[in-house]
mmCIF file of the N, C-alpha and C atoms, coordinates in Angstrom:
data_MODEL
# 
_entry.id   MODEL 
# 
loop_
_atom_site.group_PDB 
_atom_site.id 
_atom_site.type_symbol 
_atom_site.label_atom_id 
_atom_site.label_alt_id 
_atom_site.label_comp_id 
_atom_site.label_asym_id 
_atom_site.label_entity_id 
_atom_site.label_seq_id 
_atom_site.pdbx_PDB_ins_code 
_atom_site.Cartn_x 
_atom_site.Cartn_y 
_atom_site.Cartn_z 
_atom_site.occupancy 
_atom_site.B_iso_or_equiv 
_atom_site.pdbx_formal_charge 
_atom_site.auth_seq_id 
_atom_site.auth_comp_id 
_atom_site.auth_asym_id 
_atom_site.auth_atom_id 
_atom_site.pdbx_PDB_model_num 
ATOM 1   N N  . MET A 1 1  ? -4.264  2.475   11.014  1.00 0.00 ? 1  MET A N  1 
ATOM 2   C CA . MET A 1 1  ? -3.815  1.369   10.206  1.00 0.00 ? 1  MET A CA 1 
ATOM 3   C C  . MET A 1 1  ? -3.884  0.087   11.028  1.00 0.00 ? 1  MET A C  1 
ATOM 4   N N  . LYS A 1 2  ? -4.346  -0.959  10.382  1.00 0.00 ? 2  LYS A N  1 
ATOM 5   C CA . LYS A 1 2  ? -4.402  -2.253  11.051  1.00 0.00 ? 2  LYS A CA 1 
ATOM 6   C C  . LYS A 1 2  ? -3.049  -2.947  10.924  1.00 0.00 ? 2  LYS A C  1 
ATOM 7   N N  . LYS A 1 3  ? -2.680  -3.642  11.972  1.00 0.00 ? 3  LYS A N  1 
ATOM 8   C CA . LYS A 1 3  ? -1.423  -4.396  11.958  1.00 0.00 ? 3  LYS A CA 1 
ATOM 9   C C  . LYS A 1 3  ? -1.632  -5.706  11.209  1.00 0.00 ? 3  LYS A C  1 
ATOM 10  N N  . GLY A 1 4  ? -0.535  -6.233  10.664  1.00 0.00 ? 4  GLY A N  1 
ATOM 11  C CA . GLY A 1 4  ? -0.580  -7.528  9.996   1.00 0.00 ? 4  GLY A CA 1 
ATOM 12  C C  . GLY A 1 4  ? -0.997  -7.463  8.542   1.00 0.00 ? 4  GLY A C  1 
ATOM 13  N N  . LYS A 1 5  ? -1.133  -6.263  7.982   1.00 0.00 ? 5  LYS A N  1 
ATOM 14  C CA . LYS A 1 5  ? -1.507  -6.135  6.579   1.00 0.00 ? 5  LYS A CA 1 
ATOM 15  C C  . LYS A 1 5  ? -0.253  -6.233  5.712   1.00 0.00 ? 5  LYS A C  1 
ATOM 16  N N  . SER A 1 6  ? -0.423  -6.727  4.500   1.00 0.00 ? 6  SER A N  1 
ATOM 17  C CA . SER A 1 6  ? 0.708   -6.865  3.585   1.00 0.00 ? 6  SER A CA 1 
ATOM 18  C C  . SER A 1 6  ? 1.193   -5.499  3.123   1.00 0.00 ? 6  SER A C  1 
ATOM 19  N N  . ALA A 1 7  ? 2.492   -5.412  2.903   1.00 0.00 ? 7  ALA A N  1 
ATOM 20  C CA . ALA A 1 7  ? 3.085   -4.178  2.395   1.00 0.00 ? 7  ALA A CA 1 
ATOM 21  C C  . ALA A 1 7  ? 2.807   -4.044  0.905   1.00 0.00 ? 7  ALA A C  1 
ATOM 22  N N  . GLY A 1 8  ? 2.849   -2.830  0.420   1.00 0.00 ? 8  GLY A N  1 
ATOM 23  C CA . GLY A 1 8  ? 2.630   -2.571  -0.998  1.00 0.00 ? 8  GLY A CA 1 
ATOM 24  C C  . GLY A 1 8  ? 3.917   -2.671  -1.790  1.00 0.00 ? 8  GLY A C  1 
ATOM 25  N N  . VAL A 1 9  ? 3.971   -1.957  -2.895  1.00 0.00 ? 9  VAL A N  1 
ATOM 26  C CA . VAL A 1 9  ? 5.122   -1.987  -3.799  1.00 0.00 ? 9  VAL A CA 1 
ATOM 27  C C  . VAL A 1 9  ? 6.387   -1.504  -3.087  1.00 0.00 ? 9  VAL A C  1 
ATOM 28  N N  . ASP A 1 10 ? 6.241   -0.587  -2.137  1.00 0.00 ? 10 ASP A N  1 
ATOM 29  C CA . ASP A 1 10 ? 7.410   -0.035  -1.443  1.00 0.00 ? 10 ASP A CA 1 
ATOM 30  C C  . ASP A 1 10 ? 7.957   -0.940  -0.339  1.00 0.00 ? 10 ASP A C  1 
ATOM 31  N N  . ASN A 1 11 ? 7.268   -2.046  -0.031  1.00 0.00 ? 11 ASN A N  1 
ATOM 32  C CA . ASN A 1 11 ? 7.686   -3.010  1.000   1.00 0.00 ? 11 ASN A CA 1 
ATOM 33  C C  . ASN A 1 11 ? 7.797   -2.402  2.401   1.00 0.00 ? 11 ASN A C  1 
ATOM 34  N N  . ILE A 1 12 ? 7.011   -1.364  2.685   1.00 0.00 ? 12 ILE A N  1 
ATOM 35  C CA . ILE A 1 12 ? 6.998   -0.756  4.010   1.00 0.00 ? 12 ILE A CA 1 
ATOM 36  C C  . ILE A 1 12 ? 5.727   -1.208  4.721   1.00 0.00 ? 12 ILE A C  1 
ATOM 37  N N  . PRO A 1 13 ? 5.855   -2.044  5.761   1.00 0.00 ? 13 PRO A N  1 
ATOM 38  C CA . PRO A 1 13 ? 4.661   -2.521  6.462   1.00 0.00 ? 13 PRO A CA 1 
ATOM 39  C C  . PRO A 1 13 ? 4.066   -1.436  7.361   1.00 0.00 ? 13 PRO A C  1 
ATOM 40  N N  . ALA A 1 14 ? 2.797   -1.572  7.676   1.00 0.00 ? 14 ALA A N  1 
ATOM 41  C CA . ALA A 1 14 ? 2.103   -0.599  8.521   1.00 0.00 ? 14 ALA A CA 1 
ATOM 42  C C  . ALA A 1 14 ? 2.755   -0.493  9.895   1.00 0.00 ? 14 ALA A C  1 
ATOM 43  N N  . GLU A 1 15 ? 3.251   -1.604  10.418  1.00 0.00 ? 15 GLU A N  1 
ATOM 44  C CA . GLU A 1 15 ? 3.889   -1.590  11.735  1.00 0.00 ? 15 GLU A CA 1 
ATOM 45  C C  . GLU A 1 15 ? 5.106   -0.674  11.773  1.00 0.00 ? 15 GLU A C  1 
ATOM 46  N N  . LEU A 1 16 ? 5.846   -0.606  10.675  1.00 0.00 ? 16 LEU A N  1 
ATOM 47  C CA . LEU A 1 16 ? 7.020   0.268   10.623  1.00 0.00 ? 16 LEU A CA 1 
ATOM 48  C C  . LEU A 1 16 ? 6.595   1.730   10.652  1.00 0.00 ? 16 LEU A C  1 
ATOM 49  N N  . VAL A 1 17 ? 5.550   2.058   9.943   1.00 0.00 ? 17 VAL A N  1 
ATOM 50  C CA . VAL A 1 17 ? 5.040   3.428   9.937   1.00 0.00 ? 17 VAL A CA 1 
ATOM 51  C C  . VAL A 1 17 ? 4.558   3.801   11.344  1.00 0.00 ? 17 VAL A C  1 
ATOM 52  N N  . GLN A 1 18 ? 3.847   2.895   11.992  1.00 0.00 ? 18 GLN A N  1 
ATOM 53  C CA . GLN A 1 18 ? 3.334   3.160   13.336  1.00 0.00 ? 18 GLN A CA 1 
ATOM 54  C C  . GLN A 1 18 ? 4.456   3.295   14.354  1.00 0.00 ? 18 GLN A C  1 
ATOM 55  N N  . ALA A 1 19 ? 5.485   2.475   14.236  1.00 0.00 ? 19 ALA A N  1 
ATOM 56  C CA . ALA A 1 19 ? 6.585   2.486   15.201  1.00 0.00 ? 19 ALA A CA 1 
ATOM 57  C C  . ALA A 1 19 ? 7.497   3.687   15.029  1.00 0.00 ? 19 ALA A C  1 
ATOM 58  N N  . GLY A 1 20 ? 7.421   4.360   13.900  1.00 0.00 ? 20 GLY A N  1 
ATOM 59  C CA . GLY A 1 20 ? 8.308   5.484   13.618  1.00 0.00 ? 20 GLY A CA 1 
ATOM 60  C C  . GLY A 1 20 ? 8.061   6.707   14.464  1.00 0.00 ? 20 GLY A C  1 
ATOM 61  N N  . GLY A 1 21 ? 6.863   6.843   15.005  1.00 0.00 ? 21 GLY A N  1 
ATOM 62  C CA . GLY A 1 21 ? 6.548   7.962   15.884  1.00 0.00 ? 21 GLY A CA 1 
ATOM 63  C C  . GLY A 1 21 ? 6.657   9.318   15.217  1.00 0.00 ? 21 GLY A C  1 
ATOM 64  N N  . GLU A 1 22 ? 7.163   10.295  15.972  1.00 0.00 ? 22 GLU A N  1 
ATOM 65  C CA . GLU A 1 22 ? 7.248   11.685  15.500  1.00 0.00 ? 22 GLU A CA 1 
ATOM 66  C C  . GLU A 1 22 ? 8.113   11.839  14.254  1.00 0.00 ? 22 GLU A C  1 
ATOM 67  N N  . ASN A 1 23 ? 9.173   11.028  14.134  1.00 0.00 ? 23 ASN A N  1 
ATOM 68  C CA . ASN A 1 23 ? 10.051  11.141  12.959  1.00 0.00 ? 23 ASN A CA 1 
ATOM 69  C C  . ASN A 1 23 ? 9.305   10.812  11.677  1.00 0.00 ? 23 ASN A C  1 
ATOM 70  N N  . VAL A 1 24 ? 8.500   9.768   11.716  1.00 0.00 ? 24 VAL A N  1 
ATOM 71  C CA . VAL A 1 24 ? 7.735   9.378   10.528  1.00 0.00 ? 24 VAL A CA 1 
ATOM 72  C C  . VAL A 1 24 ? 6.645   10.402  10.248  1.00 0.00 ? 24 VAL A C  1 
ATOM 73  N N  . ILE A 1 25 ? 6.005   10.906  11.307  1.00 0.00 ? 25 ILE A N  1 
ATOM 74  C CA . ILE A 1 25 ? 4.967   11.920  11.118  1.00 0.00 ? 25 ILE A CA 1 
ATOM 75  C C  . ILE A 1 25 ? 5.554   13.164  10.452  1.00 0.00 ? 25 ILE A C  1 
ATOM 76  N N  . THR A 1 26 ? 6.715   13.581  10.909  1.00 0.00 ? 26 THR A N  1 
ATOM 77  C CA . THR A 1 26 ? 7.383   14.748  10.319  1.00 0.00 ? 26 THR A CA 1 
ATOM 78  C C  . THR A 1 26 ? 7.733   14.506  8.858   1.00 0.00 ? 26 THR A C  1 
ATOM 79  N N  . ALA A 1 27 ? 8.292   13.328  8.567   1.00 0.00 ? 27 ALA A N  1 
ATOM 80  C CA . ALA A 1 27 ? 8.676   13.010  7.190   1.00 0.00 ? 27 ALA A CA 1 
ATOM 81  C C  . ALA A 1 27 ? 7.453   12.947  6.276   1.00 0.00 ? 27 ALA A C  1 
ATOM 82  N N  . LEU A 1 28 ? 6.384   12.294  6.731   1.00 0.00 ? 28 LEU A N  1 
ATOM 83  C CA . LEU A 1 28 ? 5.170   12.197  5.909   1.00 0.00 ? 28 LEU A CA 1 
ATOM 84  C C  . LEU A 1 28 ? 4.509   13.553  5.733   1.00 0.00 ? 28 LEU A C  1 
ATOM 85  N N  . THR A 1 29 ? 4.564   14.408  6.744   1.00 0.00 ? 29 THR A N  1 
ATOM 86  C CA . THR A 1 29 ? 4.025   15.760  6.616   1.00 0.00 ? 29 THR A CA 1 
ATOM 87  C C  . THR A 1 29 ? 4.793   16.548  5.570   1.00 0.00 ? 29 THR A C  1 
ATOM 88  N N  . THR A 1 30 ? 6.116   16.403  5.567   1.00 0.00 ? 30 THR A N  1 
ATOM 89  C CA . THR A 1 30 ? 6.945   17.079  4.568   1.00 0.00 ? 30 THR A CA 1 
ATOM 90  C C  . THR A 1 30 ? 6.608   16.585  3.166   1.00 0.00 ? 30 THR A C  1 
ATOM 91  N N  . ILE A 1 31 ? 6.443   15.277  3.018   1.00 0.00 ? 31 ILE A N  1 
ATOM 92  C CA . ILE A 1 31 ? 6.095   14.702  1.718   1.00 0.00 ? 31 ILE A CA 1 
ATOM 93  C C  . ILE A 1 31 ? 4.724   15.195  1.272   1.00 0.00 ? 31 ILE A C  1 
ATOM 94  N N  . CYS A 1 32 ? 3.758   15.204  2.189   1.00 0.00 ? 32 CYS A N  1 
ATOM 95  C CA . CYS A 1 32 ? 2.408   15.670  1.833   1.00 0.00 ? 32 CYS A CA 1 
ATOM 96  C C  . CYS A 1 32 ? 2.398   17.150  1.467   1.00 0.00 ? 32 CYS A C  1 
ATOM 97  N N  . ASP A 1 33 ? 3.199   17.968  2.161   1.00 0.00 ? 33 ASP A N  1 
ATOM 98  C CA . ASP A 1 33 ? 3.322   19.385  1.802   1.00 0.00 ? 33 ASP A CA 1 
ATOM 99  C C  . ASP A 1 33 ? 3.881   19.542  0.398   1.00 0.00 ? 33 ASP A C  1 
ATOM 100 N N  . LYS A 1 34 ? 4.878   18.730  0.057   1.00 0.00 ? 34 LYS A N  1 
ATOM 101 C CA . LYS A 1 34 ? 5.477   18.799  -1.282  1.00 0.00 ? 34 LYS A CA 1 
ATOM 102 C C  . LYS A 1 34 ? 4.468   18.365  -2.347  1.00 0.00 ? 34 LYS A C  1 
ATOM 103 N N  . ILE A 1 35 ? 3.684   17.322  -2.035  1.00 0.00 ? 35 ILE A N  1 
ATOM 104 C CA . ILE A 1 35 ? 2.638   16.876  -2.966  1.00 0.00 ? 35 ILE A CA 1 
ATOM 105 C C  . ILE A 1 35 ? 1.633   18.002  -3.188  1.00 0.00 ? 35 ILE A C  1 
ATOM 106 N N  . TRP A 1 36 ? 1.252   18.678  -2.116  1.00 0.00 ? 36 TRP A N  1 
ATOM 107 C CA . TRP A 1 36 ? 0.282   19.776  -2.199  1.00 0.00 ? 36 TRP A CA 1 
ATOM 108 C C  . TRP A 1 36 ? 0.827   20.914  -3.067  1.00 0.00 ? 36 TRP A C  1 
ATOM 109 N N  . GLN A 1 37 ? 2.099   21.233  -2.909  1.00 0.00 ? 37 GLN A N  1 
ATOM 110 C CA . GLN A 1 37 ? 2.707   22.339  -3.645  1.00 0.00 ? 37 GLN A CA 1 
ATOM 111 C C  . GLN A 1 37 ? 2.942   22.004  -5.110  1.00 0.00 ? 37 GLN A C  1 
ATOM 112 N N  . THR A 1 38 ? 3.396   20.795  -5.398  1.00 0.00 ? 38 THR A N  1 
ATOM 113 C CA . THR A 1 38 ? 3.766   20.435  -6.775  1.00 0.00 ? 38 THR A CA 1 
ATOM 114 C C  . THR A 1 38 ? 2.661   19.722  -7.528  1.00 0.00 ? 38 THR A C  1 
ATOM 115 N N  . GLY A 1 39 ? 1.758   19.067  -6.801  1.00 0.00 ? 39 GLY A N  1 
ATOM 116 C CA . GLY A 1 39 ? 0.709   18.281  -7.449  1.00 0.00 ? 39 GLY A CA 1 
ATOM 117 C C  . GLY A 1 39 ? 1.194   16.948  -7.973  1.00 0.00 ? 39 GLY A C  1 
ATOM 118 N N  . GLU A 1 40 ? 2.415   16.560  -7.615  1.00 0.00 ? 40 GLU A N  1 
ATOM 119 C CA . GLU A 1 40 ? 2.988   15.299  -8.081  1.00 0.00 ? 40 GLU A CA 1 
ATOM 120 C C  . GLU A 1 40 ? 3.128   14.320  -6.921  1.00 0.00 ? 40 GLU A C  1 
ATOM 121 N N  . TRP A 1 41 ? 2.641   13.105  -7.135  1.00 0.00 ? 41 TRP A N  1 
ATOM 122 C CA . TRP A 1 41 ? 2.715   12.050  -6.124  1.00 0.00 ? 41 TRP A CA 1 
ATOM 123 C C  . TRP A 1 41 ? 3.996   11.256  -6.290  1.00 0.00 ? 41 TRP A C  1 
ATOM 124 N N  . PRO A 1 42 ? 4.575   10.744  -5.201  1.00 0.00 ? 42 PRO A N  1 
ATOM 125 C CA . PRO A 1 42 ? 5.727   9.837   -5.317  1.00 0.00 ? 42 PRO A CA 1 
ATOM 126 C C  . PRO A 1 42 ? 5.319   8.602   -6.138  1.00 0.00 ? 42 PRO A C  1 
ATOM 127 N N  . THR A 1 43 ? 6.184   8.159   -7.003  1.00 0.00 ? 43 THR A N  1 
ATOM 128 C CA . THR A 1 43 ? 5.878   7.047   -7.904  1.00 0.00 ? 43 THR A CA 1 
ATOM 129 C C  . THR A 1 43 ? 5.390   5.789   -7.174  1.00 0.00 ? 43 THR A C  1 
ATOM 130 N N  . PRO A 1 44 ? 6.023   5.358   -6.079  1.00 0.00 ? 44 PRO A N  1 
ATOM 131 C CA . PRO A 1 44 ? 5.512   4.150   -5.413  1.00 0.00 ? 44 PRO A CA 1 
ATOM 132 C C  . PRO A 1 44 ? 4.088   4.307   -4.883  1.00 0.00 ? 44 PRO A C  1 
ATOM 133 N N  . TRP A 1 45 ? 3.661   5.539   -4.623  1.00 0.00 ? 45 TRP A N  1 
ATOM 134 C CA . TRP A 1 45 ? 2.314   5.779   -4.120  1.00 0.00 ? 45 TRP A CA 1 
ATOM 135 C C  . TRP A 1 45 ? 1.271   5.675   -5.225  1.00 0.00 ? 45 TRP A C  1 
ATOM 136 N N  . THR A 1 46 ? 1.710   5.681   -6.468  1.00 0.00 ? 46 THR A N  1 
ATOM 137 C CA . THR A 1 46 ? 0.768   5.593   -7.593  1.00 0.00 ? 46 THR A CA 1 
ATOM 138 C C  . THR A 1 46 ? 0.694   4.191   -8.173  1.00 0.00 ? 46 THR A C  1 
ATOM 139 N N  . GLN A 1 47 ? 1.496   3.289   -7.652  1.00 0.00 ? 47 GLN A N  1 
ATOM 140 C CA . GLN A 1 47 ? 1.538   1.930   -8.169  1.00 0.00 ? 47 GLN A CA 1 
ATOM 141 C C  . GLN A 1 47 ? 0.877   0.968   -7.193  1.00 0.00 ? 47 GLN A C  1 
ATOM 142 N N  . SER A 1 48 ? 0.391   -0.134  -7.715  1.00 0.00 ? 48 SER A N  1 
ATOM 143 C CA . SER A 1 48 ? -0.158  -1.178  -6.849  1.00 0.00 ? 48 SER A CA 1 
ATOM 144 C C  . SER A 1 48 ? 0.289   -2.532  -7.374  1.00 0.00 ? 48 SER A C  1 
ATOM 145 N N  . LEU A 1 49 ? 0.276   -3.477  -6.492  1.00 0.00 ? 49 LEU A N  1 
ATOM 146 C CA . LEU A 1 49 ? 0.636   -4.851  -6.825  1.00 0.00 ? 49 LEU A CA 1 
ATOM 147 C C  . LEU A 1 49 ? -0.650  -5.659  -6.797  1.00 0.00 ? 49 LEU A C  1 
ATOM 148 N N  . VAL A 1 50 ? -1.049  -6.216  -7.939  1.00 0.00 ? 50 VAL A N  1 
ATOM 149 C CA . VAL A 1 50 ? -2.295  -6.963  -8.046  1.00 0.00 ? 50 VAL A CA 1 
ATOM 150 C C  . VAL A 1 50 ? -1.987  -8.447  -7.902  1.00 0.00 ? 50 VAL A C  1 
ATOM 151 N N  . ILE A 1 51 ? -2.653  -9.075  -6.936  1.00 0.00 ? 51 ILE A N  1 
ATOM 152 C CA . ILE A 1 51 ? -2.448  -10.493 -6.655  1.00 0.00 ? 51 ILE A CA 1 
ATOM 153 C C  . ILE A 1 51 ? -3.769  -11.220 -6.833  1.00 0.00 ? 51 ILE A C  1 
ATOM 154 N N  . THR A 1 52 ? -3.725  -12.385 -7.482  1.00 0.00 ? 52 THR A N  1 
ATOM 155 C CA . THR A 1 52 ? -4.930  -13.197 -7.617  1.00 0.00 ? 52 THR A CA 1 
ATOM 156 C C  . THR A 1 52 ? -4.938  -14.259 -6.531  1.00 0.00 ? 52 THR A C  1 
ATOM 157 N N  . LEU A 1 53 ? -6.088  -14.412 -5.902  1.00 0.00 ? 53 LEU A N  1 
ATOM 158 C CA . LEU A 1 53 ? -6.263  -15.408 -4.847  1.00 0.00 ? 53 LEU A CA 1 
ATOM 159 C C  . LEU A 1 53 ? -7.350  -16.374 -5.273  1.00 0.00 ? 53 LEU A C  1 
ATOM 160 N N  . SER A 1 54 ? -7.113  -17.641 -5.059  1.00 0.00 ? 54 SER A N  1 
ATOM 161 C CA . SER A 1 54 ? -8.097  -18.638 -5.469  1.00 0.00 ? 54 SER A CA 1 
ATOM 162 C C  . SER A 1 54 ? -9.204  -18.767 -4.431  1.00 0.00 ? 54 SER A C  1 
ATOM 163 N N  . LYS A 1 55 ? -10.396 -19.050 -4.922  1.00 0.00 ? 55 LYS A N  1 
ATOM 164 C CA . LYS A 1 55 ? -11.536 -19.344 -4.063  1.00 0.00 ? 55 LYS A CA 1 
ATOM 165 C C  . LYS A 1 55 ? -11.729 -20.853 -4.076  1.00 0.00 ? 55 LYS A C  1 
ATOM 166 N N  . LYS A 1 56 ? -12.843 -21.292 -3.530  1.00 0.00 ? 56 LYS A N  1 
ATOM 167 C CA . LYS A 1 56 ? -13.167 -22.714 -3.581  1.00 0.00 ? 56 LYS A CA 1 
ATOM 168 C C  . LYS A 1 56 ? -13.665 -23.070 -4.976  1.00 0.00 ? 56 LYS A C  1 
ATOM 169 N N  . GLY A 1 57 ? -13.588 -24.331 -5.300  1.00 0.00 ? 57 GLY A N  1 
ATOM 170 C CA . GLY A 1 57 ? -14.128 -24.806 -6.576  1.00 0.00 ? 57 GLY A CA 1 
ATOM 171 C C  . GLY A 1 57 ? -13.048 -25.121 -7.584  1.00 0.00 ? 57 GLY A C  1 
ATOM 172 N N  . ASN A 1 58 ? -13.463 -25.251 -8.820  1.00 0.00 ? 58 ASN A N  1 
ATOM 173 C CA . ASN A 1 58 ? -12.576 -25.595 -9.925  1.00 0.00 ? 58 ASN A CA 1 
ATOM 174 C C  . ASN A 1 58 ? -11.655 -24.414 -10.227 1.00 0.00 ? 58 ASN A C  1 
ATOM 175 N N  . LEU A 1 59 ? -10.353 -24.604 -10.033 1.00 0.00 ? 59 LEU A N  1 
ATOM 176 C CA . LEU A 1 59 ? -9.396  -23.523 -10.230 1.00 0.00 ? 59 LEU A CA 1 
ATOM 177 C C  . LEU A 1 59 ? -9.074  -23.261 -11.693 1.00 0.00 ? 59 LEU A C  1 
ATOM 178 N N  . GLN A 1 60 ? -9.697  -24.011 -12.600 1.00 0.00 ? 60 GLN A N  1 
ATOM 179 C CA . GLN A 1 60 ? -9.517  -23.754 -14.019 1.00 0.00 ? 60 GLN A CA 1 
ATOM 180 C C  . GLN A 1 60 ? -10.547 -22.750 -14.536 1.00 0.00 ? 60 GLN A C  1 
ATOM 181 N N  . GLN A 1 61 ? -11.459 -22.316 -13.667 1.00 0.00 ? 61 GLN A N  1 
ATOM 182 C CA . GLN A 1 61 ? -12.473 -21.338 -14.058 1.00 0.00 ? 61 GLN A CA 1 
ATOM 183 C C  . GLN A 1 61 ? -12.137 -19.975 -13.438 1.00 0.00 ? 61 GLN A C  1 
ATOM 184 N N  . CYS A 1 62 ? -12.222 -18.936 -14.260 1.00 0.00 ? 62 CYS A N  1 
ATOM 185 C CA . CYS A 1 62 ? -11.845 -17.595 -13.822 1.00 0.00 ? 62 CYS A CA 1 
ATOM 186 C C  . CYS A 1 62 ? -12.689 -17.092 -12.657 1.00 0.00 ? 62 CYS A C  1 
ATOM 187 N N  . GLN A 1 63 ? -13.966 -17.451 -12.595 1.00 0.00 ? 63 GLN A N  1 
ATOM 188 C CA . GLN A 1 63 ? -14.832 -16.942 -11.533 1.00 0.00 ? 63 GLN A CA 1 
ATOM 189 C C  . GLN A 1 63 ? -14.452 -17.493 -10.155 1.00 0.00 ? 63 GLN A C  1 
ATOM 190 N N  . ASN A 1 64 ? -13.545 -18.441 -10.107 1.00 0.00 ? 64 ASN A N  1 
ATOM 191 C CA . ASN A 1 64 ? -13.116 -18.989 -8.830  1.00 0.00 ? 64 ASN A CA 1 
ATOM 192 C C  . ASN A 1 64 ? -11.836 -18.310 -8.313  1.00 0.00 ? 64 ASN A C  1 
ATOM 193 N N  . TYR A 1 65 ? -11.579 -17.113 -8.817  1.00 0.00 ? 65 TYR A N  1 
ATOM 194 C CA . TYR A 1 65 ? -10.458 -16.302 -8.366  1.00 0.00 ? 65 TYR A CA 1 
ATOM 195 C C  . TYR A 1 65 ? -10.946 -14.902 -8.035  1.00 0.00 ? 65 TYR A C  1 
ATOM 196 N N  . ARG A 1 66 ? -10.227 -14.239 -7.128  1.00 0.00 ? 66 ARG A N  1 
ATOM 197 C CA . ARG A 1 66 ? -10.494 -12.839 -6.848  1.00 0.00 ? 66 ARG A CA 1 
ATOM 198 C C  . ARG A 1 66 ? -9.153  -12.124 -6.816  1.00 0.00 ? 66 ARG A C  1 
ATOM 199 N N  . THR A 1 67 ? -9.187  -10.824 -6.981  1.00 0.00 ? 67 THR A N  1 
ATOM 200 C CA . THR A 1 67 ? -7.943  -10.064 -6.975  1.00 0.00 ? 67 THR A CA 1 
ATOM 201 C C  . THR A 1 67 ? -7.884  -9.149  -5.761  1.00 0.00 ? 67 THR A C  1 
ATOM 202 N N  . VAL A 1 68 ? -6.666  -8.893  -5.334  1.00 0.00 ? 68 VAL A N  1 
ATOM 203 C CA . VAL A 1 68 ? -6.404  -7.963  -4.243  1.00 0.00 ? 68 VAL A CA 1 
ATOM 204 C C  . VAL A 1 68 ? -5.310  -7.027  -4.731  1.00 0.00 ? 68 VAL A C  1 
ATOM 205 N N  . SER A 1 69 ? -5.500  -5.724  -4.525  1.00 0.00 ? 69 SER A N  1 
ATOM 206 C CA . SER A 1 69 ? -4.491  -4.743  -4.892  1.00 0.00 ? 69 SER A CA 1 
ATOM 207 C C  . SER A 1 69 ? -3.785  -4.271  -3.637  1.00 0.00 ? 69 SER A C  1 
ATOM 208 N N  . LEU A 1 70 ? -2.475  -4.422  -3.617  1.00 0.00 ? 70 LEU A N  1 
ATOM 209 C CA . LEU A 1 70 ? -1.666  -3.951  -2.492  1.00 0.00 ? 70 LEU A CA 1 
ATOM 210 C C  . LEU A 1 70 ? -1.105  -2.586  -2.850  1.00 0.00 ? 70 LEU A C  1 
ATOM 211 N N  . ILE A 1 71 ? -1.475  -1.577  -2.057  1.00 0.00 ? 71 ILE A N  1 
ATOM 212 C CA . ILE A 1 71 ? -0.979  -0.221  -2.297  1.00 0.00 ? 71 ILE A CA 1 
ATOM 213 C C  . ILE A 1 71 ? -0.091  0.191   -1.127  1.00 0.00 ? 71 ILE A C  1 
ATOM 214 N N  . SER A 1 72 ? 0.658   1.236   -1.324  1.00 0.00 ? 72 SER A N  1 
ATOM 215 C CA . SER A 1 72 ? 1.512   1.763   -0.262  1.00 0.00 ? 72 SER A CA 1 
ATOM 216 C C  . SER A 1 72 ? 0.631   2.252   0.883   1.00 0.00 ? 72 SER A C  1 
ATOM 217 N N  . HIS A 1 73 ? 0.982   1.915   2.113   1.00 0.00 ? 73 HIS A N  1 
ATOM 218 C CA . HIS A 1 73 ? 0.188   2.340   3.270   1.00 0.00 ? 73 HIS A CA 1 
ATOM 219 C C  . HIS A 1 73 ? 0.157   3.869   3.386   1.00 0.00 ? 73 HIS A C  1 
ATOM 220 N N  . GLN A 1 74 ? 1.207   4.532   2.996   1.00 0.00 ? 74 GLN A N  1 
ATOM 221 C CA . GLN A 1 74 ? 1.263   5.977   3.119   1.00 0.00 ? 74 GLN A CA 1 
ATOM 222 C C  . GLN A 1 74 ? 0.282   6.669   2.167   1.00 0.00 ? 74 GLN A C  1 
ATOM 223 N N  . SER A 1 75 ? 0.069   6.073   1.011   1.00 0.00 ? 75 SER A N  1 
ATOM 224 C CA . SER A 1 75 ? -0.834  6.732   0.050   1.00 0.00 ? 75 SER A CA 1 
ATOM 225 C C  . SER A 1 75 ? -2.260  6.650   0.517   1.00 0.00 ? 75 SER A C  1 
# 
């Protein structure tokens, strides 16, 4: 994971996941095992936050915008 990336819907930045060490690895492994067994993903992992960013040019035209989807780093 790259540092300095925006957090997703869960507001957990990549730096927090990286700094968690073995405790976070254990917790994420447990969550992934549960996903494997049940086939159900945690709700925040299925959601994304869509943000529009303006480009150069006339901001009244749709083609001068782009979108970015922020997803949970864990997903």
